[in-house]
Residue, then its C-alpha position, 0 to 999 in steps of 0.5 A: m879044338e880037340k878035347t884032351g883027357r876025359a870029356f864031361s857033359g853039362p848034365e853030368l857036371r850039373a848032377a855032380a854039383a847037385r849031389m854035393k849040394m853046390t849052387q852054380k854060384d858056389v861052383a863058379h866061385a870055387a872054380g874061379v869062373s863066372p856064374r854065367t860060364v857055369s850056367r852055360v856049361f851045365a846047359e850044354e850036352r857038349p860044353s864049348a868052354r875051354d878044356g882048362t875051364l871044364e877040368q877045373i869045374a870037374r875037379v870042384v864037383g868031384l869028377g875031375e882027376p888031379i893035375a897029371s901033367g906039368l908042375p902042380h900048384p903048391f899047397i898053401v895054408v895061410d893063418l888069418p886073424c879072426t878080427a878079419l871076420a868083423g866085416a865079412s858076415e856077408k861074404l862068409p856067413h857060415i864061418y861067421a856063424l861058427f865064430e859068433i856061436s863059439m864066443r858064447t858056448r863051446d858045448r858041442e851039441k849047441v855049436l853043431e845045432r847052430v852051424r847046421l842051421s846055417d849050412a850043414t853041407r860044409v860042417t865037419s865034427v871031429s873027436l879026440h879019443d885014444g890019443d888020435l882024431y876021428i871023424d864024427e860028421m862030414g857034410s855032403g859038400i866036402r870033397w876030401g872025405g864024404e860019408r865014407a869018412i865017418g868013424a875014420r882017423v883024420l889021417d886015413i882019409g882023402d889026399a894025404i896033404v889035405s888030411r895032414s893040413a886038417f889034422e894040424r889045424y884041429w890040434k891047433a884049435l884043441i891046444t890053444g882053445d882059439p878059433i883057427f881061421q885059414f885060407v887053403r889052396s890045394t895042389a889041384g888049385l881048389e881054394f877055400m876058407v875054413m874055421s875050426v873051433a874046439v868044443d867040450r875040451d874038459t869032457r869029450p874033446g872035439i872040433v867043429t869046422v865050417s868051410a866056404l869054397g873060393r878065395h875071399f879077400l877080407 
């Protein structure tokens, strides 16, 4: 079967996943395929998997192009109750860790210290100043911004739809003071769970966010 679009080698995909500090299990979950499929793709110089599978894995590790033909997936954001985390400590350990620490303290440094110990690659820290939201920290495993986002306005980085969604979630967390827990599906079909928590609201308002790739039924 003739390949369409750009062809990626297994080692190239594996190296991209390593740069994002994603395990084969992480990639499989986010791409909607089995870990065995990812292992086989990473091991082959010319992966024999279907084009659609390769393209989805490439998008997950930051190499693939946005969907260029046909109708894109609709952008979906689903607000979830934090009570759903009660039985999800094993499915979503890093998000659960953020929720747990947020019940004890909203001190930015203490919250960040705790969640970095859980998984620093999926942590984002944002500050409110001059009436706008700016990125202070963004983990290496987060595709839509990365290190280039540090110091930038939230609305100026990445895909406009994704940044707008994050911007709205951050403001919800700031205004309500409640942890905001969501499922997000991007127009490229990438799915993730995410929680944002407001910190230091009375002094230096900001938000700490932790995300987990993939769709998790709670």
